[in-house]
TORTIKOL-475358 format. One record per residue (C-alpha): residue number from 0; chain; z, y, x. Coordinates in Angstrom, 1 decimal, padded with zeros to 4 digits. Layout:
<recs>
(rec NUM 'A' (Z Y X))
...
</recs>
This chain:
<recs>
(rec 0 'A' (002.4 001.7 -002.9))
(rec 1 'A' (003.1 -001.0 -005.1))
(rec 2 'A' (005.9 -001.1 -008.1))
(rec 3 'A' (007.6 -004.3 -009.3))
(rec 4 'A' (007.9 -003.7 -013.1))
(rec 5 'A' (011.4 -004.0 -014.5))
(rec 6 'A' (012.1 -005.3 -018.0))
(rec 7 'A' (012.4 -004.4 -020.8))
(rec 8 'A' (010.3 -001.3 -020.4))
(rec 9 'A' (008.3 -000.3 -017.2))
(rec 10 'A' (009.3 002.8 -015.5))
(rec 11 'A' (006.1 005.2 -016.0))
(rec 12 'A' (004.5 008.2 -013.6))
(rec 13 'A' (003.5 010.3 -016.7))
(rec 14 'A' (001.0 012.5 -014.3))
(rec 15 'A' (-001.0 013.5 -017.6))
(rec 16 'A' (-001.0 017.3 -016.5))
(rec 17 'A' (-001.6 016.8 -012.4))
(rec 18 'A' (-004.5 019.1 -011.7))
(rec 19 'A' (-006.5 020.7 -009.0))
(rec 20 'A' (-006.4 024.8 -010.0))
(rec 21 'A' (-010.2 024.5 -008.9))
(rec 22 'A' (-011.0 021.7 -011.1))
(rec 23 'A' (-009.5 022.7 -014.3))
(rec 24 'A' (-011.0 021.7 -017.4))
(rec 25 'A' (-012.5 024.4 -019.8))
(rec 26 'A' (-010.3 025.9 -022.4))
(rec 27 'A' (-011.5 023.5 -025.3))
(rec 28 'A' (-011.2 020.1 -023.3))
(rec 29 'A' (-008.0 021.1 -022.3))
(rec 30 'A' (-006.8 022.0 -025.9))
(rec 31 'A' (-008.2 018.4 -027.0))
(rec 32 'A' (-006.3 016.8 -024.0))
(rec 33 'A' (-002.7 018.6 -024.7))
(rec 34 'A' (000.1 016.6 -024.6))
(rec 35 'A' (002.7 016.6 -027.4))
(rec 36 'A' (005.7 018.8 -027.1))
(rec 37 'A' (008.2 015.9 -026.6))
(rec 38 'A' (005.8 015.1 -023.3))
(rec 39 'A' (005.9 018.8 -022.1))
(rec 40 'A' (008.8 018.2 -019.5))
(rec 41 'A' (006.5 015.7 -017.9))
(rec 42 'A' (003.8 018.2 -017.3))
(rec 43 'A' (003.2 018.4 -013.4))
(rec 44 'A' (002.8 021.4 -011.5))
(rec 45 'A' (-000.9 022.5 -010.4))
(rec 46 'A' (-001.9 022.4 -007.2))
(rec 47 'A' (-004.4 024.4 -005.4))
(rec 48 'A' (-005.0 022.6 -002.4))
(rec 49 'A' (-006.4 019.1 -001.2))
(rec 50 'A' (-004.2 015.9 -000.7))
(rec 51 'A' (-001.2 017.3 -002.0))
(rec 52 'A' (001.1 014.3 -001.8))
(rec 53 'A' (001.5 012.2 001.5))
(rec 54 'A' (003.4 009.0 001.2))
(rec 55 'A' (004.6 007.8 004.3))
(rec 56 'A' (008.5 006.9 005.4))
(rec 57 'A' (009.8 010.3 006.9))
(rec 58 'A' (007.8 011.9 004.2))
(rec 59 'A' (007.6 010.9 000.6))
(rec 60 'A' (008.9 007.4 000.9))
(rec 61 'A' (008.6 006.0 -002.7))
(rec 62 'A' (007.1 003.0 -004.8))
(rec 63 'A' (007.4 000.4 -001.6))
(rec 64 'A' (005.1 001.8 000.9))
(rec 65 'A' (003.9 -000.2 003.8))
(rec 66 'A' (005.5 001.8 006.9))
(rec 67 'A' (002.3 001.1 008.7))
(rec 68 'A' (000.1 002.9 006.5))
(rec 69 'A' (-000.1 006.4 004.9))
(rec 70 'A' (-001.5 007.3 001.7))
(rec 71 'A' (-002.7 010.6 000.6))
(rec 72 'A' (-002.8 011.6 -003.3))
(rec 73 'A' (-005.1 014.0 -004.7))
(rec 74 'A' (-004.9 014.6 -008.7))
(rec 75 'A' (-008.0 015.6 -010.5))
(rec 76 'A' (-009.6 016.2 -014.0))
(rec 77 'A' (-013.1 016.1 -014.3))
(rec 78 'A' (-014.9 016.9 -017.5))
(rec 79 'A' (-018.2 015.6 -018.7))
(rec 80 'A' (-020.8 016.5 -016.0))
(rec 81 'A' (-018.4 017.4 -013.4))
(rec 82 'A' (-018.1 015.4 -010.0))
(rec 83 'A' (-015.4 015.3 -006.9))
(rec 84 'A' (-017.0 014.9 -003.7))
(rec 85 'A' (-015.4 013.6 -000.6))
(rec 86 'A' (-016.8 014.1 002.7))
(rec 87 'A' (-015.4 012.3 005.4))
(rec 88 'A' (-015.0 010.4 008.8))
(rec 89 'A' (-014.4 006.8 009.1))
(rec 90 'A' (-011.2 006.8 010.8))
(rec 91 'A' (-010.1 004.9 014.1))
(rec 92 'A' (-007.9 002.1 012.1))
(rec 93 'A' (-007.6 -001.0 011.0))
(rec 94 'A' (-008.2 -000.2 007.3))
(rec 95 'A' (-009.0 002.7 005.0))
(rec 96 'A' (-010.1 003.0 001.5))
(rec 97 'A' (-010.6 005.3 -001.4))
(rec 98 'A' (-009.4 004.3 -004.7))
(rec 99 'A' (-009.1 006.2 -008.0))
(rec 100 'A' (-006.4 005.7 -010.6))
(rec 101 'A' (-005.9 006.5 -014.2))
(rec 102 'A' (-002.9 009.3 -015.0))
(rec 103 'A' (-000.5 006.4 -015.1))
(rec 104 'A' (-001.1 004.9 -011.7))
(rec 105 'A' (-003.3 001.9 -012.6))
(rec 106 'A' (-006.5 001.2 -010.4))
(rec 107 'A' (-009.9 002.4 -012.0))
(rec 108 'A' (-012.3 001.8 -009.2))
(rec 109 'A' (-012.4 001.6 -005.6))
(rec 110 'A' (-014.2 001.4 -002.1))
(rec 111 'A' (-013.1 -000.3 001.1))
(rec 112 'A' (-014.3 000.9 004.3))
(rec 113 'A' (-016.6 -001.6 004.8))
(rec 114 'A' (-018.2 -000.8 001.3))
(rec 115 'A' (-018.5 002.9 002.2))
(rec 116 'A' (-022.5 003.4 002.9))
(rec 117 'A' (-022.8 006.0 005.7))
(rec 118 'A' (-024.4 009.2 005.7))
(rec 119 'A' (-028.2 009.6 006.9))
(rec 120 'A' (-027.7 009.2 010.8))
(rec 121 'A' (-024.2 007.6 010.7))
(rec 122 'A' (-023.0 004.3 011.1))
(rec 123 'A' (-020.0 002.5 009.5))
(rec 124 'A' (-017.6 000.9 012.3))
(rec 125 'A' (-016.2 -001.1 009.8))
(rec 126 'A' (-019.5 -002.7 008.8))
(rec 127 'A' (-021.9 -002.3 011.4))
(rec 128 'A' (-022.0 -003.5 015.1))
(rec 129 'A' (-022.8 -001.3 018.1))
(rec 130 'A' (-021.4 001.7 015.7))
(rec 131 'A' (-020.3 003.6 018.9))
(rec 132 'A' (-017.4 006.2 019.2))
(rec 133 'A' (-019.2 009.1 018.3))
(rec 134 'A' (-017.2 010.2 015.1))
(rec 135 'A' (-020.0 012.9 014.5))
(rec 136 'A' (-022.0 009.9 013.6))
(rec 137 'A' (-019.3 007.9 011.6))
(rec 138 'A' (-019.8 010.3 008.6))
(rec 139 'A' (-019.7 009.3 004.8))
(rec 140 'A' (-019.8 010.8 001.4))
(rec 141 'A' (-018.1 009.1 -001.9))
(rec 142 'A' (-018.2 011.0 -005.4))
(rec 143 'A' (-015.9 010.6 -008.1))
(rec 144 'A' (-017.6 010.6 -011.1))
(rec 145 'A' (-017.0 010.5 -014.9))
(rec 146 'A' (-019.3 008.5 -017.4))
(rec 147 'A' (-020.3 005.9 -014.8))
(rec 148 'A' (-018.3 002.0 -015.0))
(rec 149 'A' (-016.4 000.8 -012.1))
(rec 150 'A' (-018.4 -001.1 -009.2))
(rec 151 'A' (-021.5 001.3 -009.9))
(rec 152 'A' (-021.9 001.2 -006.3))
(rec 153 'A' (-023.9 003.8 -004.2))
(rec 154 'A' (-020.8 005.3 -002.8))
(rec 155 'A' (-019.5 006.2 -006.2))
(rec 156 'A' (-016.2 005.9 -007.7))
(rec 157 'A' (-015.7 005.9 -011.6))
(rec 158 'A' (-013.2 008.7 -012.6))
(rec 159 'A' (-012.0 006.9 -015.7))
(rec 160 'A' (-011.7 003.8 -017.4))
(rec 161 'A' (-014.8 001.9 -019.1))
(rec 162 'A' (-017.2 004.5 -018.2))
(rec 163 'A' (-015.5 007.5 -020.2))
(rec 164 'A' (-017.5 010.6 -020.3))
(rec 165 'A' (-014.3 012.8 -018.6))
(rec 166 'A' (-011.4 011.4 -016.3))
(rec 167 'A' (-008.3 012.5 -015.4))
(rec 168 'A' (-006.3 010.7 -012.7))
(rec 169 'A' (-005.6 010.4 -008.6))
(rec 170 'A' (-008.0 009.8 -005.8))
(rec 171 'A' (-005.8 007.8 -003.2))
(rec 172 'A' (-006.6 007.7 000.6))
(rec 173 'A' (-005.4 005.1 002.4))
(rec 174 'A' (-005.6 004.4 006.3))
(rec 175 'A' (-003.7 001.6 007.6))
(rec 176 'A' (-002.6 000.8 011.5))
(rec 177 'A' (-004.2 003.8 013.2))
(rec 178 'A' (-005.0 002.9 016.5))
(rec 179 'A' (-002.9 006.1 017.8))
(rec 180 'A' (000.2 005.3 015.9))
(rec 181 'A' (001.0 009.1 016.5))
(rec 182 'A' (-002.0 010.3 014.3))
(rec 183 'A' (-001.9 008.8 010.8))
(rec 184 'A' (-005.3 010.2 009.8))
(rec 185 'A' (-007.0 007.7 012.7))
(rec 186 'A' (-008.4 010.6 014.7))
(rec 187 'A' (-010.5 012.5 012.3))
(rec 188 'A' (-009.9 015.3 009.6))
(rec 189 'A' (-009.0 014.3 006.0))
(rec 190 'A' (-011.9 014.1 003.8))
(rec 191 'A' (-013.3 017.7 002.8))
(rec 192 'A' (-012.8 017.6 -001.0))
(rec 193 'A' (-015.2 019.8 -003.3))
(rec 194 'A' (-016.0 019.8 -007.1))
(rec 195 'A' (-019.2 020.3 -008.5))
(rec 196 'A' (-018.7 021.7 -012.4))
(rec 197 'A' (-021.3 020.8 -015.0))
(rec 198 'A' (-022.6 024.0 -015.3))
(rec 199 'A' (-023.6 023.8 -011.9))
(rec 200 'A' (-021.3 025.8 -009.7))
(rec 201 'A' (-019.4 024.2 -006.8))
(rec 202 'A' (-016.0 024.8 -005.5))
(rec 203 'A' (-014.4 023.6 -002.2))
(rec 204 'A' (-010.8 022.7 -002.1))
(rec 205 'A' (-009.0 023.4 000.9))
(rec 206 'A' (-006.7 020.9 002.7))
(rec 207 'A' (-003.1 021.6 002.2))
(rec 208 'A' (-001.3 022.8 005.2))
(rec 209 'A' (000.2 019.7 007.3))
(rec 210 'A' (-001.2 017.1 004.8))
(rec 211 'A' (-002.4 015.4 008.1))
(rec 212 'A' (000.6 015.2 010.0))
(rec 213 'A' (003.2 012.7 011.1))
(rec 214 'A' (006.2 014.5 010.0))
(rec 215 'A' (006.7 017.4 007.9))
(rec 216 'A' (007.1 018.2 004.2))
(rec 217 'A' (005.8 015.5 001.7))
(rec 218 'A' (003.7 018.2 -000.2))
(rec 219 'A' (004.0 020.3 -003.5))
(rec 220 'A' (004.2 017.1 -006.0))
(rec 221 'A' (006.6 015.2 -004.1))
(rec 222 'A' (009.8 016.6 -006.2))
(rec 223 'A' (007.7 016.1 -009.4))
(rec 224 'A' (007.0 012.1 -008.3))
(rec 225 'A' (010.9 011.7 -007.5))
(rec 226 'A' (011.6 013.1 -011.0))
(rec 227 'A' (009.4 011.1 -012.7))
(rec 228 'A' (010.9 008.0 -011.4))
(rec 229 'A' (014.1 009.0 -011.8))
(rec 230 'A' (013.6 010.4 -015.4))
(rec 231 'A' (011.5 006.9 -016.5))
(rec 232 'A' (013.4 004.3 -014.7))
(rec 233 'A' (014.4 001.2 -016.8))
(rec 234 'A' (017.7 -000.1 -017.5))
(rec 235 'A' (018.6 -003.2 -016.3))
(rec 236 'A' (018.6 -005.5 -012.6))
(rec 237 'A' (015.6 -006.6 -010.8))
(rec 238 'A' (013.5 -009.2 -012.2))
(rec 239 'A' (010.0 -010.2 -011.2))
(rec 240 'A' (009.7 -012.7 -008.3))
(rec 241 'A' (009.1 -016.0 -010.2))
(rec 242 'A' (012.2 -017.9 -010.4))
(rec 243 'A' (013.9 -016.7 -007.2))
(rec 244 'A' (017.3 -014.7 -007.5))
(rec 245 'A' (018.8 -012.9 -004.7))
(rec 246 'A' (021.3 -016.0 -004.5))
(rec 247 'A' (018.6 -018.2 -004.0))
(rec 248 'A' (015.7 -016.5 -002.5))
(rec 249 'A' (012.3 -017.7 -002.3))
(rec 250 'A' (008.9 -015.9 -002.1))
(rec 251 'A' (006.8 -016.2 -005.5))
(rec 252 'A' (004.4 -013.9 -007.5))
(rec 253 'A' (005.8 -011.2 -008.9))
(rec 254 'A' (005.9 -011.9 -012.6))
(rec 255 'A' (005.2 -008.4 -013.4))
(rec 256 'A' (003.1 -007.0 -010.7))
(rec 257 'A' (001.2 -004.3 -012.1))
(rec 258 'A' (002.4 -000.9 -011.0))
(rec 259 'A' (001.9 002.4 -009.6))
(rec 260 'A' (-000.9 003.0 -007.0))
(rec 261 'A' (-001.4 -000.7 -005.7))
(rec 262 'A' (-003.8 -001.3 -003.2))
(rec 263 'A' (-006.7 -003.4 -004.8))
(rec 264 'A' (-007.1 -005.1 -001.3))
(rec 265 'A' (-003.6 -006.3 -001.0))
(rec 266 'A' (-002.1 -009.1 -003.0))
(rec 267 'A' (001.6 -009.7 -002.7))
(rec 268 'A' (004.7 -012.4 -002.8))
(rec 269 'A' (008.2 -011.2 -003.4))
(rec 270 'A' (011.9 -012.2 -003.2))
(rec 271 'A' (015.2 -010.3 -003.9))
(rec 272 'A' (017.9 -010.8 -001.4))
(rec 273 'A' (021.4 -009.7 -001.1))
(rec 274 'A' (023.5 -008.9 002.0))
(rec 275 'A' (026.7 -010.5 002.9))
(rec 276 'A' (028.7 -009.8 006.2))
(rec 277 'A' (028.0 -012.3 008.9))
(rec 278 'A' (024.9 -013.7 007.2))
(rec 279 'A' (021.0 -012.9 008.1))
(rec 280 'A' (017.9 -013.7 006.4))
(rec 281 'A' (015.1 -016.0 008.3))
(rec 282 'A' (011.5 -016.1 007.4))
(rec 283 'A' (009.2 -018.3 009.2))
(rec 284 'A' (005.6 -019.2 008.9))
(rec 285 'A' (002.4 -019.5 010.3))
(rec 286 'A' (000.6 -016.3 010.9))
(rec 287 'A' (-003.0 -015.5 009.9))
(rec 288 'A' (-005.0 -014.2 012.5))
(rec 289 'A' (-005.8 -010.6 012.2))
(rec 290 'A' (-008.2 -008.2 014.5))
(rec 291 'A' (-006.0 -006.6 017.0))
(rec 292 'A' (-007.6 -003.0 016.7))
(rec 293 'A' (-004.4 -001.2 018.4))
(rec 294 'A' (-005.4 -003.0 021.4))
(rec 295 'A' (-009.2 -002.3 021.0))
(rec 296 'A' (-010.5 -005.2 019.2))
(rec 297 'A' (-013.1 -004.3 016.6))
(rec 298 'A' (-012.3 -005.0 012.8))
(rec 299 'A' (-015.5 -007.2 012.8))
(rec 300 'A' (-013.7 -009.5 014.8))
(rec 301 'A' (-013.7 -012.9 012.8))
(rec 302 'A' (-010.4 -013.4 011.7))
(rec 303 'A' (-008.4 -014.7 008.7))
(rec 304 'A' (-007.2 -011.7 007.5))
(rec 305 'A' (-007.6 -007.9 007.8))
(rec 306 'A' (-004.0 -007.3 007.9))
(rec 307 'A' (-000.7 -009.2 006.9))
(rec 308 'A' (003.2 -007.9 007.2))
(rec 309 'A' (006.4 -008.4 005.7))
(rec 310 'A' (008.7 -005.4 004.6))
(rec 311 'A' (012.2 -004.9 003.6))
(rec 312 'A' (012.8 -002.5 000.7))
(rec 313 'A' (015.5 -001.1 -001.4))
(rec 314 'A' (015.9 -001.8 -005.0))
(rec 315 'A' (017.1 002.0 -006.0))
(rec 316 'A' (015.3 004.8 -006.7))
(rec 317 'A' (012.6 006.1 -005.7))
(rec 318 'A' (012.1 002.5 -004.2))
(rec 319 'A' (011.9 003.1 -000.5))
(rec 320 'A' (010.6 000.8 002.3))
(rec 321 'A' (013.4 000.3 004.9))
(rec 322 'A' (011.1 -001.2 007.6))
(rec 323 'A' (007.8 -003.8 007.9))
(rec 324 'A' (007.3 -006.2 010.5))
(rec 325 'A' (003.4 -005.7 010.6))
(rec 326 'A' (001.0 -008.4 012.2))
(rec 327 'A' (000.6 -006.5 015.4))
(rec 328 'A' (004.5 -006.1 015.6))
(rec 329 'A' (005.5 -009.6 015.0))
(rec 330 'A' (005.9 -012.2 017.8))
(rec 331 'A' (004.3 -015.7 017.4))
(rec 332 'A' (005.2 -019.0 019.3))
(rec 333 'A' (002.2 -021.1 021.2))
(rec 334 'A' (001.3 -022.5 017.8))
(rec 335 'A' (000.7 -019.4 016.3))
(rec 336 'A' (003.9 -019.5 014.0))
(rec 337 'A' (006.5 -016.6 013.5))
(rec 338 'A' (010.4 -016.4 012.8))
(rec 339 'A' (011.4 -012.9 011.6))
(rec 340 'A' (015.0 -012.1 011.1))
(rec 341 'A' (016.3 -009.5 008.7))
(rec 342 'A' (020.1 -008.3 009.2))
(rec 343 'A' (021.9 -005.3 010.1))
(rec 344 'A' (022.4 -004.4 013.4))
(rec 345 'A' (025.9 -005.6 013.8))
(rec 346 'A' (024.9 -009.1 012.5))
(rec 347 'A' (021.8 -009.2 014.7))
(rec 348 'A' (021.8 -012.4 016.8))
(rec 349 'A' (021.5 -012.2 020.5))
(rec 350 'A' (018.6 -014.4 020.6))
(rec 351 'A' (016.5 -012.3 017.9))
(rec 352 'A' (014.4 -010.8 020.1))
(rec 353 'A' (010.7 -010.9 021.1))
(rec 354 'A' (011.3 -012.4 024.3))
(rec 355 'A' (012.7 -015.5 022.3))
(rec 356 'A' (009.4 -015.3 020.1))
(rec 357 'A' (011.6 -013.6 017.2))
(rec 358 'A' (010.9 -010.4 015.5))
(rec 359 'A' (013.8 -008.5 014.3))
(rec 360 'A' (013.8 -005.7 011.1))
(rec 361 'A' (016.9 -003.9 010.0))
(rec 362 'A' (018.4 -004.5 006.7))
(rec 363 'A' (018.8 -001.0 005.8))
(rec 364 'A' (021.5 000.3 003.2))
(rec 365 'A' (023.5 -003.1 002.1))
(rec 366 'A' (025.0 -001.6 -001.1))
(rec 367 'A' (021.8 -002.4 -002.9))
(rec 368 'A' (019.4 -005.5 -003.7))
(rec 369 'A' (017.0 -005.9 -000.7))
(rec 370 'A' (013.3 -006.8 -002.0))
(rec 371 'A' (011.2 -008.4 000.9))
(rec 372 'A' (007.4 -008.3 -000.1))
(rec 373 'A' (005.1 -010.4 001.9))
(rec 374 'A' (001.3 -009.1 002.0))
(rec 375 'A' (-001.9 -010.2 002.8))
(rec 376 'A' (-005.3 -008.0 003.1))
(rec 377 'A' (-008.9 -009.0 002.6))
(rec 378 'A' (-009.0 -012.7 003.5))
(rec 379 'A' (-012.0 -014.1 005.2))
(rec 380 'A' (-014.4 -016.0 002.7))
(rec 381 'A' (-013.7 -019.2 004.7))
(rec 382 'A' (-009.7 -018.7 004.7))
(rec 383 'A' (-008.3 -019.9 001.8))
(rec 384 'A' (-004.4 -019.8 002.3))
(rec 385 'A' (-003.7 -016.0 001.6))
(rec 386 'A' (-002.0 -014.8 -001.2))
(rec 387 'A' (-005.2 -013.9 -002.9))
(rec 388 'A' (-005.7 -017.7 -003.3))
(rec 389 'A' (-002.5 -018.4 -005.4))
(rec 390 'A' (-003.2 -018.6 -009.1))
(rec 391 'A' (-001.0 -017.2 -011.7))
(rec 392 'A' (000.9 -020.6 -012.6))
(rec 393 'A' (000.5 -022.1 -009.0))
(rec 394 'A' (003.1 -022.6 -006.4))
(rec 395 'A' (002.3 -020.6 -003.5))
(rec 396 'A' (004.1 -023.1 -001.5))
(rec 397 'A' (001.4 -025.3 -002.1))
(rec 398 'A' (-001.7 -023.4 -002.0))
(rec 399 'A' (-000.6 -021.7 001.4))
(rec 400 'A' (000.7 -024.5 003.0))
(rec 401 'A' (001.9 -023.5 006.6))
(rec 402 'A' (001.0 -019.9 006.0))
(rec 403 'A' (004.0 -019.7 003.3))
(rec 404 'A' (006.5 -017.7 004.5))
(rec 405 'A' (009.5 -020.0 004.1))
(rec 406 'A' (012.9 -018.2 003.7))
(rec 407 'A' (016.7 -019.1 004.0))
(rec 408 'A' (019.9 -017.4 004.8))
(rec 409 'A' (021.8 -018.4 007.9))
(rec 410 'A' (025.0 -017.4 009.4))
(rec 411 'A' (024.5 -015.3 012.4))
(rec 412 'A' (026.7 -017.5 014.7))
(rec 413 'A' (024.5 -020.6 013.6))
(rec 414 'A' (021.4 -018.9 014.6))
(rec 415 'A' (023.2 -017.8 017.9))
(rec 416 'A' (024.1 -021.1 018.8))
(rec 417 'A' (020.9 -023.1 017.4))
(rec 418 'A' (018.2 -020.7 017.0))
(rec 419 'A' (015.8 -020.5 013.9))
(rec 420 'A' (015.6 -024.4 013.9))
(rec 421 'A' (019.5 -024.7 013.0))
(rec 422 'A' (018.6 -022.7 010.2))
(rec 423 'A' (015.8 -024.4 008.5))
(rec 424 'A' (015.9 -025.8 005.2))
(rec 425 'A' (014.4 -029.3 005.0))
(rec 426 'A' (011.0 -028.1 003.6))
(rec 427 'A' (010.9 -025.5 006.8))
(rec 428 'A' (011.8 -028.7 009.1))
(rec 429 'A' (008.7 -030.3 007.9))
(rec 430 'A' (006.4 -027.4 008.1))
(rec 431 'A' (007.6 -026.7 011.6))
(rec 432 'A' (006.7 -030.3 012.7))
</recs>
């Protein structure tokens, strides 16, 4: 999930009251943290089960999610001496992580799959060769703890900013590209959560019904999250992808790419696009290599990135994703280059097929501005043309070279007659050569 801020004010998910019933702070602490009366309407509902909000298209589709990933959200409030423990199993998937966020959705601390030390007797398939396929030997334990700084290691996540003695926020579990597309959890149970209170008592938190399913309700917090986005939306139109506009699109770093629950292991380029009948969007570039985990390849395979994708999103509440072309879903030619066409079904050119090495993704609603997001995840140490390598004031096209996603508008008929080459700008033609 990721938000691109708008001016003049950033929208806010004011989640300062979102608590597990099992982890409610003592009355004296709660009183000290009480919100002013003006903020009372922002207080979220209490929850009594684990992973009560599930973000993915078809469930809770907001905040520009990646359609090949699922995000489970768990609110917490931990007093000094408390700790939240997640006992999990490494999934059969491309990527997983556990990340803590503060009450406003800003990252506090994170552990990627390869950083999670396995339990005694277990092995980490994201970090160790010959880890086997026995999930009973793929176990890990992560602790969310107040009073420690971010990056402490030892499978410990800071609960609050700056090593604060108490912490209010969210624990978010991500799973990208499960081996079995129909099972978003990657073939394993969601991590079991428990809380050890400062007085020594321990409380287990039962997983919410249906939290691990691919379909069904989005969870008891979904409506609250939607309402908060609605209430705190900023006035004005889209701003934020360098100097690009819907009239003249071009992928650039988000100007204000802070936001809500961003994945610390992704970096993004974005551009707005506008629909016109008979016009399509064509994106071309060289595809970074990646581990084909859905075909049985190990994530330990030497590749340039762990994951990359292009997503079409809608710039309207609640900022849903329409569709994504993940790396494994994207056709490439003999030179490892991709061509992606974004259009309505009626404007899809006949040649926009995987047989022609062209990937098509649907435009979605045409009455709103579209936002294209290009993301790269966990680039290898020797690969220096990912979005992660683009500095604040640098031109991403210069840094990324052939891996930069060139974009152009093109008439549907022109593409049908001459293919992607007929739609190329002079810069694209030079790269293609």
